[in-house]
N, C-alpha and C positions, 0 to 999 in steps of 0.2 A: 504493500500500500503506500509505503514512502515512497519508492523510486518512482509510483507514477504521479506523483505531487511535485516531485524535481521538474519535469517539461512544463509544467505547469506554471510554477514558479518562475522560468524563464522565459516564456511566452507572456506574463506579465510583467516580467523585467525590462525586457526588450521593447515592451510598448510604450513603457512609462521612459525611458531613453529620448535622449536627444534625438527630435527628428531631421532628415539628412537637409542641409542646406541651410538650417541655421545662423551656419557662422558668416553667411551672406547677406544677412537682414541690414545689419549695418552700412556694408557697403551699397547696398541697392538703395535704400533710404537716403544716405547721401549723396549718390547718384542723380537719385530724382528732385532734392533737393536742388540742385547744381542746375540740374532740365528746367525746373520751377522757375528760378534764378535768372535765367537766361530769358525764358519766355516772358517774365516779367520785362525785361531790359528789351527785349525784342518787340513787344508791343508798344513800348511807351516811345521808339523811335518813328520821324516823321515817316511811313512809308508813304504817303499820300501826294509828297513833294516829287517822287522819283520821276513819275512820266512829266506832267508840265515840264520839270525840269530839262529833261530828256529829248522834250523834244525842243525844245527854246536851244539846246546847244545844238542839236542835230540840226535843226533850222538855219541857225551860225553857220554852224560849219560846212552847208551847202553853199551860203552865200560869201564865204570863205574863198572854199577853193573855186567858185565860179569867176570871184572877180581877182585870184593869184592863176588862175590858167594860161600857161603858160610860161611861168615866170621861176625863175631858179631861186631861191635863197639858201643863204648860209644856214649852216646848224645855229647859230646866235638869233639869224633873224626869223627861224623857225619854231623857236621855243614856244613862243603864245600857242602855234596851229597845236603844236604836241603836247600841251596841258589840253587844251579845250579837247582834242581826241581822246586823250586819257579819263574825261570827266568823262565822257559821253558811252564810253566802254563800261566805267563803272556803273553810270543810272541805266543801262541799258537791258541787262538784265536783272535788274532788282523784283520787278513783277513777278517773274518766275520764282528768284529767290524767296520771294516771300511768301507765293503759296505753297514752295517744296519743304522748306524749313517746318511752318504752320503746321502742315500734315506729318512732318518729323515729330514735333515736338509731341500731338496727339498719342503717335504709332508707340514712341518710346515711352511717355507714360503708362500708355497701355499696357504693353508688354512689360514693364518693370513691374506695374502694379499686378499682373495675372503672377510671374514669379513669387514677387511677396504671398501672395493670395493662396500658391501652390505650395510653400515652404511652411506657412504658418496654418494651412489645414492638413498639413502631413498627404498632400495629394499621390495615388499611385499610380497615376495616368494621367496623359496629356491629352488635350484635344481629341488629338490624332489616333491614343489609345496606345502610345508610345509610354512603355513602362519608365517610373522615375525613380530615380535613386541618386544616391550624393554625386557620382561622376554626370550624368545629367544637368542636376543643379550646377556641378563646376562648369560646365562647358556653357548651360545656357548664361549664367551669370556673366562668364567674362564676355562671351557675345554683345551681353545688353548692357554692362559696363564699357567697352568700346565704343560701340553706339553711341551713347551717352556723351561719352569724354569729345567723338568727330562731332558730335551735333552742337555741343557749347561751343567748339571750335569754330563750327563752319557761321554759327550766330554770331560771333565775336568778329569775323572776316565781315560778312552780309553788313554788319553794323558799322565795319570800317572803312565798306567801299560807300554806304550810302552818305555817312555823315562827307567823308575827304571828296565824294562827287557834289554834295550841297554847297560847300564851303566857299564861300566867296565866287559864288557862280558869278553873280553882275560884273564882280572885278576882273572874271578869267574871258568872261563874253566883251566886255568892253575893251579892254589889251588884245584879244586876238582881233576883233573887228577895226579896232584903232590901225594897228601893224598891217593889216591886210589892206585898209586903205591906204595908209603911207607908202609902202611897197608899191604900191600896185598905181599908186600918180608918179611914180620918179619916171621922169623921162629917160627912155633906153640911150646908151651913149650911142654914137653912131660909128658902125663899122669901120676899123682901120685899113 
């Protein structure tokens, strides 16, 4: 009789032990807080300004290029145009970045939340029926932490591009316009 109680005792003891994946909970919660913080910064940015700013830059660049057609300028003379073109490139992809980052924020929050729930609930299989064990959690958590880190970096890059694209935009446009006007009004020297 005593021998039969031993397996039951081991079964109860193993059921009371730590659930697989619990060691990952602090890292997952920290990653979720980093994603939430990045999301707050991202939503606070002036994304609505990117499209009209890009249109202004694009329009000015078209005027400058038409005005400068056929003229050859040196590197120093071309700097205002390079700066204008750089701003155009920074602003051009902002709407797509904005959409993609918002979707990725939602996806990352959801995935991390599902992992936390699976760990806390002691899930045995995932939504696709794959058995869940410590190795499963190790791999899934590593993936989500990597994705969350990349997402925070992508938010920082997108916000940097937006901020740099909008910074002193009127001045950048005016300098390029003035330079193209001045350079195109210089009379050509006669050929020797």
